[in-house]
C-alpha positions in Angstrom: 2.1 -5.3 34.0 4.7 -7.8 35.4 6.8 -10.9 33.5 9.3 -11.9 35.8 11.4 -13.3 32.9 11.5 -9.6 31.2 11.5 -8.1 34.1 14.8 -9.9 35.6 16.8 -9.3 32.4 15.8 -5.5 31.7 16.6 -4.7 35.6 20.0 -6.1 35.2 20.5 -4.1 32.2 18.9 -0.6 32.4 19.3 -0.4 28.5 17.6 -3.4 27.2 19.1 -5.3 24.0 16.9 -4.7 21.4 16.0 -8.1 20.4 13.6 -8.0 23.4 10.3 -7.3 23.2 8.7 -3.9 24.2 6.1 -5.4 25.7 6.1 -8.0 28.4 3.8 -11.5 27.9 1.1 -10.3 30.2 0.5 -7.1 28.1 0.7 -9.7 25.3 -1.8 -12.1 26.7 -4.2 -9.4 27.2 -3.8 -8.3 23.6 -4.7 -11.4 22.6 -7.7 -11.5 24.8 -8.8 -8.2 23.3 -8.9 -9.6 20.1 -10.6 -12.4 21.0 -13.1 -10.3 22.3 -13.6 -8.0 19.2 -14.0 -11.6 16.7 -16.7 -12.6 19.3 -18.6 -9.2 19.6 -19.0 -9.1 15.6 -19.6 -12.7 15.3 -22.6 -12.3 17.2 -23.9 -9.6 15.2 -24.1 -11.4 12.1 -20.6 -10.0 10.8 -18.4 -11.8 8.1 -14.5 -11.9 9.2 -12.5 -10.9 5.6 -8.8 -10.1 4.6 -8.0 -7.3 1.9 -4.7 -6.5 0.4 -1.8 -4.4 2.2 -0.2 -3.9 -0.9 -2.4 -2.5 -3.6 -2.4 -0.1 -6.7 -5.1 1.7 -5.3 -4.9 4.0 -1.8 -7.3 6.6 0.2 -5.9 10.3 -1.0 -6.1 12.3 2.0 -3.9 15.4 2.7 -2.6 14.3 5.7 -2.3 10.4 5.2 0.9 9.4 3.5 1.0 5.6 2.7 4.9 4.1 2.2 5.3 3.9 -1.3 6.6 0.2 -3.1 8.0 -0.8 -5.9 6.9 -4.1 -7.3 10.1 -5.0 -9.6 9.4 -7.5 -12.4 13.3 -8.1 -11.9 14.3 -8.9 -8.9 18.1 -7.5 -10.3 16.7 -4.3 -10.8 14.6 -3.6 -7.7 14.3 0.0 -8.4 11.8 -0.9 -11.5 8.7 -1.7 -11.7 5.0 -1.6 -11.1 4.8 1.2 -8.1 2.2 0.4 -5.2 1.1 1.2 -2.1 1.3 -0.4 1.6 -2.3 0.5 3.2 -3.2 3.6 5.2 -6.5 1.6 5.9 -8.4 -1.7 4.3 -11.2 0.7 3.1 -11.2 0.8 -0.4 -10.8 -3.1 -0.8 -13.7 -3.0 1.9 -16.0 -0.6 -0.3 -15.4 -3.1 -3.2 -16.5 -6.3 -1.0 -19.8 -3.7 0.1 -20.3 -2.7 -3.6 -20.2 -6.8 -4.5 -22.9 -7.6 -2.2 -21.2 -8.1 1.3 -23.5 -6.8 3.5 -22.0 -6.8 7.0 -17.7 -7.2 7.3 -14.7 -6.4 9.4 -10.9 -7.4 9.7 -8.0 -7.0 11.8 -5.5 -5.7 10.0 -2.1 -4.3 9.9 -2.1 -0.4 8.3 0.7 1.6 7.5 1.5 5.4 7.4 4.7 7.1 7.2 6.1 9.9 9.2 4.0 8.9 12.1 6.5 7.9 15.1 5.5 9.3 18.9 3.7 8.3 21.7 0.2 7.1 20.0 2.0 6.3 16.9 3.9 4.0 15.1 4.4 3.3 11.3 3.0 0.0 11.1 0.2 -0.5 13.5 -3.5 -2.6 14.2 -6.5 -1.5 12.7 -9.9 -2.8 13.7 -12.2 -1.8 10.5 -15.8 -2.6 9.9 -19.0 -1.7 7.4 -22.4 -2.8 7.6 -24.8 -1.4 4.7 -28.2 -0.2 5.8 -27.1 1.5 8.9 -27.2 5.3 9.4 -25.4 7.1 11.1 -27.2 6.9 14.7 -26.8 3.2 14.8 -23.3 3.7 13.3 -22.4 5.5 16.5 -24.2 2.8 18.3 -22.3 -0.1 17.5 -18.9 1.8 18.0 -20.0 2.7 21.6 -21.1 -0.6 22.4 -17.7 -2.2 21.0 -15.9 0.4 23.2 -17.8 -0.5 26.7 -17.2 -4.6 25.4 -13.3 -3.9 25.2 -12.7 -1.1 27.9 -15.6 -1.5 30.6 -16.7 2.0 30.7 -19.9 2.1 30.4 -21.8 3.4 27.6 -20.6 6.4 25.2 -22.3 10.6 25.8 -22.4 12.2 21.9 -21.3 15.7 21.6 -21.3 17.7 18.6 -18.6 18.9 17.3 -20.5 22.7 17.6 -20.9 22.2 21.3 -17.5 21.0 22.0 -15.8 24.0 20.2 -18.4 26.5 22.0 -17.5 24.7 25.6 -13.6 24.4 25.8 -12.6 27.2 22.8 -15.4 29.3 23.0 -15.8 29.8 19.3 -18.1 28.3 16.7 -16.5 26.1 14.6 -19.0 26.0 11.8 -19.0 29.6 11.0 -16.1 31.5 12.6 -13.4 33.1 10.0 -9.8 32.9 10.4 -9.2 35.7 12.1 -11.9 34.7 15.1 -9.9 31.3 15.1 -6.5 33.1 15.7 -8.1 35.1 18.2 -9.4 32.2 20.2 -5.3 30.8 19.8 -4.7 33.7 21.4 -6.7 34.5 24.1 -6.2 30.8 25.3 -2.1 30.9 24.8 -2.2 28.2 21.8 1.5 27.9 20.7 1.6 27.2 16.5 3.8 25.7 14.9 6.6 27.1 12.6 5.6 25.2 9.5 1.8 26.2 10.6 -0.1 27.9 7.4 -1.6 31.2 9.5 -4.2 31.2 6.0 -5.8 27.6 6.5 -9.1 27.0 8.9 -8.8 23.5 8.6 -5.5 24.0 10.1 -7.0 26.0 12.5 -9.6 24.2 13.7 -7.0 21.4 13.9 -4.8 23.3 16.4 -7.6 24.4 18.4 -9.0 21.0 18.7 -5.9 19.3 19.3 -5.1 21.8 22.2 -8.1 22.9 23.8 -11.0 20.3 22.9 -9.1 17.0 23.1 -7.9 16.8 26.5 -11.2 17.5 27.6 -12.7 14.5 25.8 -14.0 11.2 27.3 -12.6 11.8 30.7 -16.0 10.4 32.9 -16.9 8.3 29.9 -16.0 7.5 26.5 -17.4 10.3 23.9 -18.3 9.9 20.7 -17.6 13.5 18.9 -20.3 14.0 15.8 -20.9 16.6 13.3 -17.6 17.4 11.6 -17.2 20.9 9.5 -18.0 20.0 5.2 -14.2 20.6 4.8 -13.4 17.6 6.7 -15.9 15.4 5.5 -13.0 13.0 4.0 -15.0 10.0 2.7 -18.0 10.6 4.6 -21.3 12.4 3.3 -22.3 15.6 4.5 -25.6 16.9 5.7 -28.0 19.6 3.8 -28.0 21.5 7.7 -27.3 25.1 8.3 -24.2 24.8 8.0 -24.1 21.6 6.2 -21.7 19.5 8.4 -20.0 16.1 7.4 -21.4 13.0 8.8 -18.0 12.1 10.4 -18.1 11.1 14.1 -14.6 10.1 16.2 -14.6 8.1 19.5 -12.1 9.8 22.4 -11.2 8.1 25.9 -9.1 10.0 28.5 -8.6 12.5 25.8 -7.2 10.2 23.1 -9.0 9.6 19.7 -9.5 5.7 19.3 -11.6 5.5 16.0 -13.1 7.3 13.4 -16.5 6.9 11.4 -18.1 8.4 8.5 -21.8 7.8 7.4 -20.0 6.9 4.1 -20.3 8.7 0.9 -21.7 6.3 -2.5 -21.2 9.4 -4.7 -18.1 8.5 -7.2 -18.6 12.2 -8.6 -17.9 13.5 -5.8 -15.1 11.0 -4.5 -13.2 12.2 -7.5 -13.5 15.8 -6.6 -12.7 15.6 -3.3 -9.3 13.6 -4.6 -8.4 16.0 -6.9 -8.7 18.8 -3.7 -6.9 16.5 -1.6 -4.1 16.4 -4.4 -3.8 20.3 -4.3 -3.6 20.4 -1.0 -1.0 17.8 -0.8 1.0 19.7 -3.3 0.5 22.9 -1.3 1.9 21.0 1.5 5.0 20.0 -0.7 3.6 16.1 -0.9 3.9 14.1 -3.8 0.4 13.4 -5.5 -1.6 10.1 -4.9 -3.4 8.5 -7.8 -6.8 9.6 -8.4 -8.6 6.6 -10.0 -8.7 3.7 -8.4 -11.1 0.3 -8.4 -13.4 1.6 -5.7 -14.3 4.5 -8.0 -15.2 1.9 -10.5 -17.2 -0.1 -7.8 -19.1 3.4 -6.7 -20.5 3.8 -10.2 -22.0 0.0 -10.2 -23.4 0.9 -6.9 -21.9 1.3 -3.5 -24.9 0.7 -1.2 -25.3 3.4 2.1 -23.3 1.8 4.7 -21.3 3.7 7.9 -17.8 2.6 8.6 -15.0 2.7 11.3 -11.5 2.3 12.1 -10.5 1.7 15.1 -7.0 2.0 16.4 -6.9 -1.2 18.6 -3.0 -0.5 19.9 -4.7 2.2 21.6 -7.5 0.6 22.9 -4.4 -2.0 24.4 -3.0 1.0 25.9 -5.5 2.3 27.9 -6.9 -1.3 29.2 -3.1 -2.3 30.4 -2.7 1.5 31.7 0.4 1.6 29.5 2.1 5.3 28.4 2.3 4.3 25.1 1.3 2.0 22.3 5.2 0.7 22.1 4.5 -0.9 25.3 1.5 -3.0 23.7 3.3 -3.7 20.9 6.1 -6.7 20.5 8.3 -4.9 18.6 7.5 -1.6 17.9 9.7 0.3 14.8 12.9 0.8 16.9 12.6 -2.6 17.0 11.5 -3.9 14.4 
């Protein structure tokens, strides 16, 4: 994508001033058009567009997601003294509270924030498209995601590939049954390099490493791929299906080896969420991270009744990056973090 005004300035100065946008105007027009497509897609299917707080006392408790803490001062002369709050990693909690209040099908285009995430595919502030539809089951949730991907990228429907099939094909191991020693052997055979801070006794860490190095690069190459049926230990806020072995009803969308979306057949059991929150905080402590608040208004809403639903979060910047043929999401943002 080219824009003469921006490009003339950039050619004149090989190190462009930080006041200039990172994305050119044609890319920003493409982005705006894709946002319009998103809204038309959900409007045609009867979804209500909603807005929920970016700043909240509640936050998703996850081992790997780190929200940005904010102090809301009662006295602006003491900016460091006040109510602790969080910039959201996802609008998930608030949107589920709307589901519990009777909203049937909702979507949102919003900013989300995650600390410690900067790189080719990450920016601390980014755009999420997130949606929930009460009554949807696991297959309906994956189909809706496939349909949206086809609308935005024009690469046809997604093929479905189970987590177990993907690991068997690309890593030569059963991810549901293999122990740590077998996962280590698979990494060694395939010359996978372990990070310096790697926890060798953490089974999920091994699975994530093999997924990143051996599996993901193959996904979504000829057509979009939806990876589904994750290990029960990686359920996050998804239901766990009583299979042999049990699996989490969680799915992720990949295109050209890049993860674009994460979806759940949503957990509705408040007590199970309390247990998972405690476990996530224990894992965060083991990683040297501060705990996150385990009580939330979502738990109260779940106790009053959260309907069965499927929810999905789509990384919109990554979708635009693929549509634009860009190498990084910074190229499709007006002002990424280094220019913010």
